[in-house]
The first five atom37 places (N, CA, C, CB, O) and aatype in JSON, in Angstrom:
{
  "aatype": [12, 14, 16, 14, 14, 15, 0, 14, 0, 16, 19, 15, 1, 0, 10, 9, 10, 7, 19, 0, 0, 7, 19, 19, 10, 10, 19, 19, 10, 19, 10, 7, 10, 19, 13, 17, 3, 3, 19, 10, 14, 3, 16, 1, 0, 6, 10, 11, 8, 3, 0, 5, 3, 5, 16, 6, 5, 9, 5, 0, 0, 8, 16, 0, 9, 19, 0, 1, 3, 14, 3, 0, 3, 16, 9, 16, 13, 7, 11, 19, 3, 19, 3, 17, 9, 7, 5, 15, 14, 0, 19, 4, 7, 12, 19, 3, 19, 3, 6, 14, 5, 3, 15, 10, 3, 7, 6, 6, 1, 13, 19, 13, 9, 3, 7, 6, 10, 16, 10, 6, 15, 10, 3, 7, 15, 0, 0, 19, 5, 5, 11, 17, 11, 3, 19, 4, 3, 3, 19],
  "atom_mask": [
    [1, 1, 1, 1, 1],
    [1, 1, 1, 1, 1],
    [1, 1, 1, 1, 1],
    [1, 1, 1, 1, 1],
    [1, 1, 1, 1, 1],
    [1, 1, 1, 1, 1],
    [1, 1, 1, 1, 1],
    [1, 1, 1, 1, 1],
    [1, 1, 1, 1, 1],
    [1, 1, 1, 1, 1],
    [1, 1, 1, 1, 1],
    [1, 1, 1, 1, 1],
    [1, 1, 1, 1, 1],
    [1, 1, 1, 1, 1],
    [1, 1, 1, 1, 1],
    [1, 1, 1, 1, 1],
    [1, 1, 1, 1, 1],
    [1, 1, 1, 0, 1],
    [1, 1, 1, 1, 1],
    [1, 1, 1, 1, 1],
    [1, 1, 1, 1, 1],
    [1, 1, 1, 0, 1],
    [1, 1, 1, 1, 1],
    [1, 1, 1, 1, 1],
    [1, 1, 1, 1, 1],
    [1, 1, 1, 1, 1],
    [1, 1, 1, 1, 1],
    [1, 1, 1, 1, 1],
    [1, 1, 1, 1, 1],
    [1, 1, 1, 1, 1],
    [1, 1, 1, 1, 1],
    [1, 1, 1, 0, 1],
    [1, 1, 1, 1, 1],
    [1, 1, 1, 1, 1],
    [1, 1, 1, 1, 1],
    [1, 1, 1, 1, 1],
    [1, 1, 1, 1, 1],
    [1, 1, 1, 1, 1],
    [1, 1, 1, 1, 1],
    [1, 1, 1, 1, 1],
    [1, 1, 1, 1, 1],
    [1, 1, 1, 1, 1],
    [1, 1, 1, 1, 1],
    [1, 1, 1, 1, 1],
    [1, 1, 1, 1, 1],
    [1, 1, 1, 1, 1],
    [1, 1, 1, 1, 1],
    [1, 1, 1, 1, 1],
    [1, 1, 1, 1, 1],
    [1, 1, 1, 1, 1],
    [1, 1, 1, 1, 1],
    [1, 1, 1, 1, 1],
    [1, 1, 1, 1, 1],
    [1, 1, 1, 1, 1],
    [1, 1, 1, 1, 1],
    [1, 1, 1, 1, 1],
    [1, 1, 1, 1, 1],
    [1, 1, 1, 1, 1],
    [1, 1, 1, 1, 1],
    [1, 1, 1, 1, 1],
    [1, 1, 1, 1, 1],
    [1, 1, 1, 1, 1],
    [1, 1, 1, 1, 1],
    [1, 1, 1, 1, 1],
    [1, 1, 1, 1, 1],
    [1, 1, 1, 1, 1],
    [1, 1, 1, 1, 1],
    [1, 1, 1, 1, 1],
    [1, 1, 1, 1, 1],
    [1, 1, 1, 1, 1],
    [1, 1, 1, 1, 1],
    [1, 1, 1, 1, 1],
    [1, 1, 1, 1, 1],
    [1, 1, 1, 1, 1],
    [1, 1, 1, 1, 1],
    [1, 1, 1, 1, 1],
    [1, 1, 1, 1, 1],
    [1, 1, 1, 0, 1],
    [1, 1, 1, 1, 1],
    [1, 1, 1, 1, 1],
    [1, 1, 1, 1, 1],
    [1, 1, 1, 1, 1],
    [1, 1, 1, 1, 1],
    [1, 1, 1, 1, 1],
    [1, 1, 1, 1, 1],
    [1, 1, 1, 0, 1],
    [1, 1, 1, 1, 1],
    [1, 1, 1, 1, 1],
    [1, 1, 1, 1, 1],
    [1, 1, 1, 1, 1],
    [1, 1, 1, 1, 1],
    [1, 1, 1, 1, 1],
    [1, 1, 1, 0, 1],
    [1, 1, 1, 1, 1],
    [1, 1, 1, 1, 1],
    [1, 1, 1, 1, 1],
    [1, 1, 1, 1, 1],
    [1, 1, 1, 1, 1],
    [1, 1, 1, 1, 1],
    [1, 1, 1, 1, 1],
    [1, 1, 1, 1, 1],
    [1, 1, 1, 1, 1],
    [1, 1, 1, 1, 1],
    [1, 1, 1, 1, 1],
    [1, 1, 1, 1, 1],
    [1, 1, 1, 0, 1],
    [1, 1, 1, 1, 1],
    [1, 1, 1, 1, 1],
    [1, 1, 1, 1, 1],
    [1, 1, 1, 1, 1],
    [1, 1, 1, 1, 1],
    [1, 1, 1, 1, 1],
    [1, 1, 1, 1, 1],
    [1, 1, 1, 1, 1],
    [1, 1, 1, 0, 1],
    [1, 1, 1, 1, 1],
    [1, 1, 1, 1, 1],
    [1, 1, 1, 1, 1],
    [1, 1, 1, 1, 1],
    [1, 1, 1, 1, 1],
    [1, 1, 1, 1, 1],
    [1, 1, 1, 1, 1],
    [1, 1, 1, 1, 1],
    [1, 1, 1, 0, 1],
    [1, 1, 1, 1, 1],
    [1, 1, 1, 1, 1],
    [1, 1, 1, 1, 1],
    [1, 1, 1, 1, 1],
    [1, 1, 1, 1, 1],
    [1, 1, 1, 1, 1],
    [1, 1, 1, 1, 1],
    [1, 1, 1, 1, 1],
    [1, 1, 1, 1, 1],
    [1, 1, 1, 1, 1],
    [1, 1, 1, 1, 1],
    [1, 1, 1, 1, 1],
    [1, 1, 1, 1, 1],
    [1, 1, 1, 1, 1],
    [1, 1, 1, 1, 1]
  ],
  "atom_positions": [
    [[50.98, -77.27, 42.83], [51.86, -78.4, 42.77], [51.33, -79.47, 43.72], [53.29, -77.99, 43.12], [51.03, -79.19, 44.89]],
    [[51.22, -80.74, 43.2], [50.68, -81.8, 44.06], [51.67, -82.16, 45.16], [50.35, -83.05, 43.23], [52.89, -82.06, 45.0]],
    [[51.11, -82.56, 46.23], [51.95, -82.95, 47.36], [52.24, -84.43, 47.27], [51.28, -82.6, 48.7], [51.39, -85.21, 46.86]],
    [[53.45, -84.83, 47.66], [53.79, -86.26, 47.58], [52.93, -87.05, 48.57], [55.31, -86.48, 47.89], [52.55, -86.55, 49.63]],
    [[52.61, -88.32, 48.2], [51.8, -89.13, 49.1], [52.54, -89.36, 50.41], [51.44, -90.49, 48.45], [53.77, -89.38, 50.48]],
    [[51.74, -89.51, 51.41], [52.35, -89.73, 52.72], [52.9, -91.14, 52.79], [51.32, -89.48, 53.86], [52.41, -92.04, 52.1]],
    [[53.88, -91.34, 53.61], [54.55, -92.64, 53.75], [53.61, -93.73, 54.23], [55.72, -92.53, 54.71], [53.67, -94.83, 53.68]],
    [[52.75, -93.51, 55.19], [51.87, -94.6, 55.64], [50.93, -95.07, 54.54], [51.07, -94.15, 56.84], [50.67, -96.27, 54.47]],
    [[50.4, -94.21, 53.67], [49.5, -94.62, 52.59], [50.25, -95.47, 51.58], [48.88, -93.38, 51.9], [49.72, -96.46, 51.09]],
    [[51.47, -95.09, 51.26], [52.28, -95.85, 50.31], [52.61, -97.23, 50.89], [53.58, -95.08, 49.96], [52.55, -98.23, 50.17]],
    [[52.96, -97.31, 52.14], [53.29, -98.59, 52.78], [52.07, -99.48, 52.83], [53.84, -98.36, 54.22], [52.17, -100.68, 52.54]],
    [[50.9, -98.94, 53.18], [49.7, -99.77, 53.26], [49.28, -100.26, 51.86], [48.55, -98.99, 53.92], [48.8, -101.38, 51.72]],
    [[49.46, -99.41, 50.84], [49.14, -99.83, 49.47], [50.09, -100.95, 49.04], [49.23, -98.63, 48.48], [49.64, -101.92, 48.44]],
    [[51.36, -100.84, 49.32], [52.34, -101.86, 48.98], [52.04, -103.15, 49.73], [53.77, -101.38, 49.3], [52.17, -104.25, 49.18]],
    [[51.64, -103.02, 50.99], [51.3, -104.19, 51.8], [50.08, -104.9, 51.22], [51.04, -103.79, 53.26], [50.08, -106.13, 51.14]],
    [[49.07, -104.17, 50.81], [47.86, -104.76, 50.22], [48.21, -105.46, 48.9], [46.78, -103.67, 49.98], [47.73, -106.57, 48.64]],
    [[49.03, -104.81, 48.06], [49.44, -105.43, 46.8], [50.27, -106.69, 47.06], [50.25, -104.43, 45.96], [50.11, -107.69, 46.35]],
    [[51.13, -106.66, 48.03], [51.95, -107.83, 48.36], [51.1, -108.99, 48.86], [0.0, 0.0, 0.0], [51.32, -110.14, 48.47]],
    [[50.14, -108.7, 49.72], [49.25, -109.75, 50.23], [48.41, -110.31, 49.08], [48.33, -109.2, 51.35], [48.22, -111.52, 49.0]],
    [[47.9, -109.45, 48.2], [47.11, -109.9, 47.06], [47.94, -110.81, 46.15], [46.56, -108.69, 46.26], [47.46, -111.85, 45.7]],
    [[49.16, -110.42, 45.88], [50.05, -111.25, 45.05], [50.33, -112.58, 45.73], [51.37, -110.51, 44.76], [50.37, -113.62, 45.07]],
    [[50.52, -112.56, 47.04], [50.74, -113.8, 47.78], [49.54, -114.73, 47.72], [0.0, 0.0, 0.0], [49.69, -115.94, 47.57]],
    [[48.34, -114.16, 47.84], [47.12, -114.97, 47.76], [46.98, -115.58, 46.37], [45.87, -114.11, 48.09], [46.63, -116.75, 46.24]],
    [[47.25, -114.8, 45.35], [47.17, -115.31, 43.97], [48.17, -116.45, 43.78], [47.44, -114.18, 42.95], [47.83, -117.48, 43.2]],
    [[49.38, -116.28, 44.24], [50.39, -117.34, 44.13], [49.98, -118.58, 44.9], [51.75, -116.84, 44.63], [50.2, -119.7, 44.44]],
    [[49.39, -118.4, 46.06], [48.92, -119.53, 46.87], [47.82, -120.29, 46.14], [48.42, -119.05, 48.24], [47.81, -121.52, 46.13]],
    [[46.88, -119.56, 45.53], [45.8, -120.2, 44.77], [46.38, -120.97, 43.59], [44.79, -119.14, 44.27], [45.95, -122.1, 43.33]],
    [[47.33, -120.39, 42.88], [47.96, -121.06, 41.76], [48.68, -122.33, 42.24], [48.96, -120.11, 41.04], [48.61, -123.37, 41.59]],
    [[49.36, -122.25, 43.36], [50.06, -123.41, 43.92], [49.07, -124.51, 44.29], [50.88, -123.0, 45.15], [49.31, -125.68, 44.0]],
    [[47.97, -124.15, 44.93], [46.96, -125.15, 45.32], [46.35, -125.79, 44.08], [45.84, -124.49, 46.18], [46.19, -127.01, 44.04]],
    [[46.02, -125.0, 43.07], [45.48, -125.56, 41.84], [46.48, -126.48, 41.16], [45.07, -124.44, 40.88], [46.11, -127.53, 40.63]],
    [[47.75, -126.1, 41.16], [48.79, -126.96, 40.6], [48.9, -128.28, 41.34], [0.0, 0.0, 0.0], [49.07, -129.33, 40.72]],
    [[48.81, -128.23, 42.66], [48.88, -129.46, 43.45], [47.67, -130.35, 43.21], [49.0, -129.13, 44.94], [47.8, -131.57, 43.14]],
    [[46.49, -129.75, 43.1], [45.28, -130.53, 42.81], [45.42, -131.19, 41.45], [44.01, -129.62, 42.84], [45.11, -132.37, 41.3]],
    [[45.9, -130.45, 40.45], [46.12, -131.01, 39.13], [47.11, -132.17, 39.19], [46.63, -129.92, 38.17], [46.86, -133.23, 38.63]],
    [[48.21, -131.97, 39.87], [49.25, -132.98, 39.98], [48.75, -134.23, 40.71], [50.47, -132.41, 40.71], [49.07, -135.36, 40.34]],
    [[47.95, -134.01, 41.75], [47.5, -135.12, 42.59], [46.27, -135.84, 42.04], [47.2, -134.61, 43.97], [46.16, -137.06, 42.19]],
    [[45.35, -135.11, 41.4], [44.09, -135.72, 40.97], [43.99, -135.93, 39.47], [42.96, -134.87, 41.42], [43.6, -137.01, 39.03]],
    [[44.31, -134.94, 38.7], [44.09, -135.02, 37.26], [45.11, -135.92, 36.57], [44.13, -133.62, 36.65], [44.73, -136.77, 35.77]],
    [[46.38, -135.75, 36.86], [47.41, -136.55, 36.18], [47.26, -138.05, 36.44], [48.79, -136.1, 36.63], [47.32, -138.82, 35.49]],
    [[47.06, -138.49, 37.69], [46.88, -139.94, 37.88], [45.64, -140.48, 37.15], [46.76, -140.25, 39.37], [45.68, -141.59, 36.61]],
    [[44.55, -139.71, 37.13], [43.36, -140.15, 36.42], [43.64, -140.28, 34.93], [42.2, -139.18, 36.66], [43.19, -141.23, 34.29]],
    [[44.37, -139.33, 34.38], [44.71, -139.37, 32.96], [45.6, -140.57, 32.66], [45.41, -138.07, 32.52], [45.39, -141.27, 31.66]],
    [[46.59, -140.81, 33.52], [47.46, -141.98, 33.31], [46.66, -143.27, 33.38], [48.6, -142.0, 34.36], [46.86, -144.16, 32.55]],
    [[45.76, -143.39, 34.35], [44.95, -144.59, 34.49], [44.04, -144.78, 33.28], [44.11, -144.52, 35.78], [43.86, -145.9, 32.8]],
    [[43.49, -143.68, 32.78], [42.62, -143.76, 31.61], [43.4, -144.2, 30.38], [41.95, -142.39, 31.35], [42.92, -145.03, 29.6]],
    [[44.59, -143.66, 30.19], [45.43, -144.07, 29.06], [45.81, -145.54, 29.16], [46.69, -143.21, 29.0], [45.81, -146.25, 28.15]],
    [[46.13, -146.0, 30.35], [46.47, -147.41, 30.55], [45.27, -148.29, 30.24], [46.97, -147.66, 31.99], [45.41, -149.34, 29.6]],
    [[44.09, -147.88, 30.69], [42.87, -148.63, 30.44], [42.57, -148.67, 28.94], [41.69, -148.03, 31.21], [42.19, -149.72, 28.42]],
    [[42.73, -147.54, 28.25], [42.5, -147.49, 26.81], [43.45, -148.42, 26.07], [42.66, -146.06, 26.29], [43.05, -149.1, 25.13]],
    [[44.71, -148.44, 26.47], [45.69, -149.32, 25.84], [45.32, -150.78, 26.05], [47.1, -149.05, 26.38], [45.46, -151.6, 25.15]],
    [[44.84, -151.1, 27.25], [44.41, -152.47, 27.54], [43.2, -152.83, 26.69], [44.09, -152.64, 29.05], [43.13, -153.93, 26.15]],
    [[42.24, -151.9, 26.56], [41.07, -152.13, 25.72], [41.48, -152.37, 24.27], [40.11, -150.95, 25.8], [40.94, -153.26, 23.61]],
    [[42.42, -151.57, 23.79], [42.88, -151.74, 22.41], [43.53, -153.1, 22.21], [43.88, -150.63, 22.03], [43.27, -153.78, 21.21]],
    [[44.35, -153.51, 23.16], [45.01, -154.81, 23.06], [43.97, -155.93, 23.04], [45.99, -155.01, 24.24], [44.08, -156.87, 22.26]],
    [[42.97, -155.83, 23.9], [41.91, -156.84, 23.94], [41.13, -156.89, 22.63], [40.96, -156.56, 25.11], [40.79, -157.97, 22.15]],
    [[40.83, -155.73, 22.06], [40.08, -155.69, 20.81], [40.9, -156.26, 19.66], [39.66, -154.25, 20.49], [40.36, -156.98, 18.82]],
    [[42.18, -155.94, 19.61], [43.05, -156.5, 18.56], [43.15, -158.0, 18.71], [44.45, -155.86, 18.61], [43.13, -158.73, 17.71]],
    [[43.28, -158.48, 19.94], [43.34, -159.93, 20.18], [42.04, -160.6, 19.76], [43.64, -160.22, 21.66], [42.06, -161.69, 19.18]],
    [[40.91, -159.97, 20.03], [39.62, -160.53, 19.62], [39.53, -160.61, 18.09], [38.46, -159.68, 20.17], [39.01, -161.58, 17.55]],
    [[40.03, -159.59, 17.4], [40.04, -159.61, 15.94], [40.93, -160.72, 15.42], [40.5, -158.25, 15.38], [40.56, -161.43, 14.48]],
    [[42.1, -160.89, 16.02], [43.01, -161.97, 15.62], [42.32, -163.32, 15.79], [44.33, -161.92, 16.45], [42.37, -164.17, 14.9]],
    [[41.69, -163.51, 16.93], [41.0, -164.77, 17.23], [39.89, -165.02, 16.21], [40.43, -164.75, 18.66], [39.71, -166.15, 15.76]],
    [[39.13, -163.98, 15.86], [38.05, -164.12, 14.88], [38.58, -164.51, 13.5], [37.25, -162.82, 14.78], [37.97, -165.33, 12.81]],
    [[39.7, -163.95, 13.11], [40.28, -164.27, 11.81], [40.77, -165.72, 11.79], [41.45, -163.31, 11.47], [40.52, -166.44, 10.83]],
    [[41.45, -166.14, 12.84], [41.94, -167.51, 12.92], [40.76, -168.49, 12.94], [42.83, -167.71, 14.18], [40.81, -169.53, 12.29]],
    [[39.71, -168.16, 13.68], [38.54, -169.03, 13.75], [37.79, -169.08, 12.42], [37.59, -168.57, 14.87], [37.22, -170.11, 12.06]],
    [[37.79, -167.99, 11.71], [37.06, -167.92, 10.44], [37.77, -168.69, 9.34], [36.88, -166.46, 10.01], [37.13, -169.14, 8.39]],
    [[39.08, -168.85, 9.45], [39.86, -169.55, 8.42], [40.82, -170.54, 9.09], [40.65, -168.54, 7.53], [42.03, -170.36, 9.04]],
    [[40.27, -171.6, 9.7], [41.1, -172.53, 10.46], [42.04, -173.38, 9.6], [40.23, -173.43, 11.27], [43.0, -173.96, 10.11]],
    [[41.78, -173.48, 8.29], [42.61, -174.31, 7.42], [43.8, -173.55, 6.84], [41.78, -174.86, 6.29], [44.56, -174.1, 6.04]],
    [[43.98, -172.31, 7.24], [45.08, -171.51, 6.7], [46.43, -172.09, 7.12], [44.97, -170.04, 7.18], [46.6, -172.56, 8.25]],
    [[47.38, -172.06, 6.19], [48.73, -172.53, 6.51], [49.42, -171.54, 7.45], [49.57, -172.71, 5.21], [50.01, -171.94, 8.45]],
    [[49.33, -170.24, 7.12], [49.87, -169.2, 7.99], [48.96, -167.98, 7.92], [51.33, -168.83, 7.57], [48.29, -167.73, 6.92]],
    [[48.95, -167.25, 9.02], [48.23, -165.98, 9.08], [49.21, -164.96, 9.64], [46.91, -166.09, 9.96], [49.67, -165.08, 10.78]],
    [[49.51, -163.95, 8.83], [50.47, -162.92, 9.22], [49.75, -161.57, 9.24], [51.7, -162.89, 8.26], [49.18, -161.13, 8.24]],
    [[49.8, -160.93, 10.39], [49.13, -159.64, 10.53], [50.08, -158.5, 10.19], [48.59, -159.48, 11.96], [51.25, -158.5, 10.58]],
    [[49.55, -157.55, 9.46], [50.28, -156.33, 9.14], [49.86, -155.23, 10.11], [0.0, 0.0, 0.0], [49.68, -155.47, 11.3]],
    [[49.71, -154.04, 9.57], [49.31, -152.89, 10.39], [47.87, -153.08, 10.88], [49.45, -151.56, 9.6], [46.98, -153.38, 10.09]],
    [[47.67, -152.91, 12.17], [46.34, -153.04, 12.78], [46.15, -151.86, 13.73], [46.19, -154.41, 13.54], [47.02, -151.55, 14.55]],
    [[44.99, -151.19, 13.62], [44.68, -150.06, 14.48], [43.27, -150.21, 15.02], [44.82, -148.72, 13.7], [42.43, -150.91, 14.45]],
    [[43.02, -149.53, 16.13], [41.69, -149.49, 16.72], [41.17, -148.07, 16.59], [41.7, -149.97, 18.21], [41.84, -147.11, 16.98]],
    [[39.98, -147.95, 16.06], [39.31, -146.66, 15.91], [38.0, -146.74, 16.68], [39.07, -146.29, 14.38], [37.24, -147.69, 16.5]],
    [[37.74, -145.75, 17.52], [36.52, -145.77, 18.34], [35.42, -145.04, 17.6], [36.77, -145.13, 19.73], [35.56, -143.88, 17.22]],
    [[34.32, -145.73, 17.39], [33.12, -145.17, 16.78], [32.12, -145.03, 17.92], [32.56, -146.07, 15.59], [31.38, -145.96, 18.23]],
    [[32.11, -143.85, 18.54], [31.3, -143.68, 19.75], [31.9, -144.54, 20.85], [0.0, 0.0, 0.0], [33.06, -144.38, 21.21]],
    [[31.11, -145.45, 21.38], [31.59, -146.37, 22.43], [32.08, -147.7, 21.85], [30.48, -146.63, 23.45], [32.59, -148.54, 22.58]],
    [[31.92, -147.89, 20.54], [32.28, -149.16, 19.92], [33.67, -149.1, 19.29], [31.25, -149.54, 18.85], [33.95, -148.21, 18.48]],
    [[34.53, -150.03, 19.67], [35.85, -150.07, 19.03], [35.76, -150.82, 17.69], [36.88, -150.75, 19.96], [35.09, -151.84, 17.58]],
    [[36.44, -150.3, 16.69], [36.53, -150.95, 15.39], [38.01, -151.26, 15.14], [35.93, -150.05, 14.25], [38.85, -150.36, 15.17]],
    [[38.3, -152.52, 14.89], [39.67, -152.93, 14.59], [39.79, -152.99, 13.07], [40.04, -154.32, 15.26], [39.06, -153.72, 12.4]],
    [[40.71, -152.21, 12.55], [40.92, -152.12, 11.11], [42.36, -152.52, 10.83], [40.61, -150.68, 10.56], [43.29, -152.07, 11.51]],
    [[42.55, -153.37, 9.83], [43.93, -153.75, 9.58], [44.13, -154.56, 8.33], [0.0, 0.0, 0.0], [43.24, -154.74, 7.5]],
    [[45.35, -155.04, 8.24], [45.79, -155.84, 7.11], [46.24, -157.2, 7.63], [46.95, -155.13, 6.32], [46.83, -157.31, 8.7]],
    [[45.93, -158.24, 6.85], [46.33, -159.59, 7.22], [46.64, -160.36, 5.94], [45.21, -160.3, 8.04], [45.99, -160.18, 4.91]],
    [[47.64, -161.22, 6.01], [47.99, -162.09, 4.89], [47.64, -163.51, 5.31], [49.51, -161.96, 4.49], [48.31, -164.11, 6.16]],
    [[46.59, -164.05, 4.7], [46.13, -165.41, 5.0], [46.65, -166.3, 3.88], [44.56, -165.49, 5.14], [46.24, -166.16, 2.73]],
    [[47.54, -167.21, 4.23], [48.12, -168.13, 3.24], [47.43, -169.48, 3.41], [49.67, -168.26, 3.41], [47.59, -170.16, 4.43]],
    [[46.66, -169.84, 2.4], [45.92, -171.11, 2.44], [45.96, -171.75, 1.06], [44.45, -170.89, 2.91], [46.28, -171.09, 0.08]],
    [[45.62, -173.04, 0.98], [45.69, -173.73, -0.31], [44.81, -173.08, -1.39], [45.28, -175.18, -0.13], [45.26, -172.96, -2.53]],
    [[43.61, -172.67, -1.08], [42.73, -172.04, -2.07], [42.68, -170.53, -1.84], [41.31, -172.65, -1.99], [41.6, -169.94, -1.83]],
    [[43.84, -169.91, -1.67], [43.91, -168.46, -1.4], [43.48, -167.69, -2.64], [45.35, -168.04, -0.97], [44.07, -167.82, -3.72]],
    [[42.41, -166.88, -2.47], [41.91, -166.11, -3.62], [42.64, -164.78, -3.77], [40.42, -165.87, -3.47], [42.51, -164.13, -4.81]],
    [[43.4, -164.37, -2.78], [44.13, -163.11, -2.85], [45.61, -163.36, -2.57], [43.56, -162.07, -1.85], [45.97, -164.15, -1.7]],
    [[46.44, -162.68, -3.32], [47.88, -162.73, -3.05], [48.25, -161.55, -2.17], [48.71, -162.72, -4.38], [47.85, -160.42, -2.45]],
    [[49.0, -161.79, -1.14], [49.46, -160.71, -0.26], [48.42, -160.33, 0.78], [0.0, 0.0, 0.0], [47.48, -161.08, 1.06]],
    [[48.61, -159.14, 1.34], [47.75, -158.69, 2.43], [46.36, -158.3, 1.92], [48.39, -157.51, 3.15], [46.19, -157.86, 0.78]],
    [[45.4, -158.49, 2.79], [44.04, -158.06, 2.52], [43.52, -157.29, 3.73], [43.12, -159.27, 2.19], [44.03, -157.46, 4.84]],
    [[42.52, -156.47, 3.52], [41.96, -155.67, 4.6], [40.92, -156.47, 5.39], [41.34, -154.38, 4.05], [40.28, -157.39, 4.87]],
    [[40.79, -156.09, 6.65], [39.71, -156.64, 7.46], [39.19, -155.55, 8.39], [40.19, -157.88, 8.27], [39.9, -154.6, 8.72]],
    [[37.94, -155.72, 8.8], [37.3, -154.82, 9.76], [36.6, -155.7, 10.78], [36.29, -153.82, 9.06], [35.84, -156.6, 10.42]],
    [[36.85, -155.43, 12.05], [36.21, -156.18, 13.14], [35.54, -155.17, 14.06], [37.26, -157.06, 13.93], [36.21, -154.38, 14.72]],
    [[34.2, -155.2, 14.09], [33.45, -154.26, 14.91], [32.23, -154.97, 15.5], [33.01, -153.01, 14.08], [31.52, -155.7, 14.81]],
    [[32.0, -154.73, 16.77], [30.88, -155.34, 17.49], [30.86, -156.86, 17.34], [29.56, -154.76, 16.99], [29.79, -157.45, 17.21]],
    [[32.03, -157.47, 17.37], [32.13, -158.93, 17.29], [31.94, -159.5, 15.9], [0.0, 0.0, 0.0], [31.92, -160.72, 15.73]],
    [[31.79, -158.64, 14.91], [31.57, -159.08, 13.53], [32.81, -158.81, 12.69], [30.34, -158.37, 12.92], [33.33, -157.69, 12.67]],
    [[33.28, -159.85, 12.01], [34.47, -159.75, 11.18], [34.07, -159.67, 9.71], [35.4, -160.95, 11.41], [33.23, -160.43, 9.25]],
    [[34.67, -158.74, 9.0], [34.51, -158.65, 7.55], [35.92, -158.78, 6.98], [33.8, -157.29, 7.09], [36.79, -157.94, 7.23]],
    [[36.13, -159.86, 6.2], [37.45, -160.2, 5.66], [37.36, -160.23, 4.14], [37.96, -161.57, 6.22], [36.46, -160.86, 3.58]],
    [[38.26, -159.56, 3.49], [38.19, -159.37, 2.04], [38.11, -160.69, 1.27], [39.39, -158.59, 1.58], [37.29, -160.81, 0.36]],
    [[38.93, -161.67, 1.6], [38.95, -162.91, 0.82], [37.68, -163.74, 1.01], [40.16, -163.74, 1.21], [37.32, -164.52, 0.13]],
    [[37.01, -163.58, 2.13], [35.82, -164.37, 2.39], [34.51, -163.61, 2.15], [35.84, -164.87, 3.8], [33.51, -164.21, 1.74]],
    [[34.51, -162.31, 2.39], [33.28, -161.52, 2.25], [33.26, -160.66, 1.01], [33.1, -160.66, 3.47], [32.22, -160.08, 0.67]],
    [[34.38, -160.56, 0.32], [34.44, -159.77, -0.9], [34.96, -158.36, -0.66], [0.0, 0.0, 0.0], [34.83, -157.79, 0.43]],
    [[35.54, -157.82, -1.71], [36.13, -156.47, -1.62], [35.08, -155.4, -1.39], [36.9, -156.16, -2.88], [35.35, -154.43, -0.67]],
    [[33.89, -155.56, -1.98], [32.85, -154.53, -1.83], [32.4, -154.42, -0.38], [31.66, -154.85, -2.74], [32.2, -153.32, 0.13]],
    [[32.23, -155.56, 0.29], [31.8, -155.55, 1.7], [32.84, -154.89, 2.58], [31.53, -156.99, 2.2], [32.51, -154.08, 3.44]],
    [[34.11, -155.22, 2.36], [35.17, -154.63, 3.17], [35.31, -153.15, 2.84], [36.51, -155.37, 2.93], [35.52, -152.33, 3.73]],
    [[35.19, -152.81, 1.56], [35.31, -151.41, 1.15], [34.27, -150.54, 1.86], [35.16, -151.27, -0.37], [34.58, -149.45, 2.32]],
    [[33.03, -151.02, 1.94], [31.97, -150.25, 2.59], [32.24, -150.08, 4.08], [30.61, -150.91, 2.37], [32.12, -148.98, 4.61]],
    [[32.61, -151.18, 4.76], [32.92, -151.09, 6.2], [34.13, -150.2, 6.42], [33.17, -152.51, 6.8], [34.14, -149.38, 7.34]],
    [[35.15, -150.36, 5.59], [36.38, -149.57, 5.72], [36.04, -148.08, 5.58], [37.43, -150.0, 4.65], [36.53, -147.25, 6.35]],
    [[35.22, -147.77, 4.6], [34.82, -146.38, 4.38], [34.06, -145.83, 5.59], [33.96, -146.25, 3.1], [34.25, -144.68, 5.99]],
    [[33.19, -146.66, 6.18], [32.36, -146.23, 7.32], [33.17, -146.01, 8.59], [31.28, -147.25, 7.58], [32.93, -145.06, 9.32]],
    [[34.14, -146.91, 8.86], [34.81, -146.84, 10.18], [36.32, -146.71, 10.17], [34.47, -148.05, 10.94], [36.9, -146.36, 11.2]],
    [[36.97, -146.98, 9.05], [38.43, -147.06, 9.08], [39.15, -145.99, 8.28], [38.85, -148.39, 8.57], [40.38, -145.92, 8.33]],
    [[38.44, -145.16, 7.56], [39.1, -144.18, 6.69], [40.06, -143.26, 7.42], [38.09, -143.37, 5.99], [41.06, -142.84, 6.85]],
    [[39.76, -142.92, 8.68], [40.64, -142.0, 9.39], [41.76, -142.7, 10.15], [39.85, -141.18, 10.34], [42.52, -142.05, 10.87]],
    [[41.86, -144.01, 10.0], [42.91, -144.78, 10.7], [44.19, -144.7, 9.9], [42.49, -146.26, 10.92], [45.2, -145.27, 10.3]]
  ]
}
């Protein structure tokens, strides 16, 4: 018949397990604090910067459309999104350009990438279709 473990061995084993659990909890707490202090602010700053970049790119696309068709009576923008192709932002969207010699009724697609605007009424549906397929299909 086995003999029961002695009290000092059981106490020292419990003490070692307790210290090990405490160390693990301390490591988890430190990692949590590092995450809270370093990672979250960086992520928030990055998201804010991305939103600012998107706003700037959309504004640049708006400016390009207005500059490309200065005789338009009204220009109304529909849905506009920014899709990143590597490091290059592509602005894809819909715009309704109302002008005296308007060749399209209603909204038309446009793609603005690397400072170049492709607008359906001015560049043709085939040109916009190809750019849209290349950069805007997942938008």
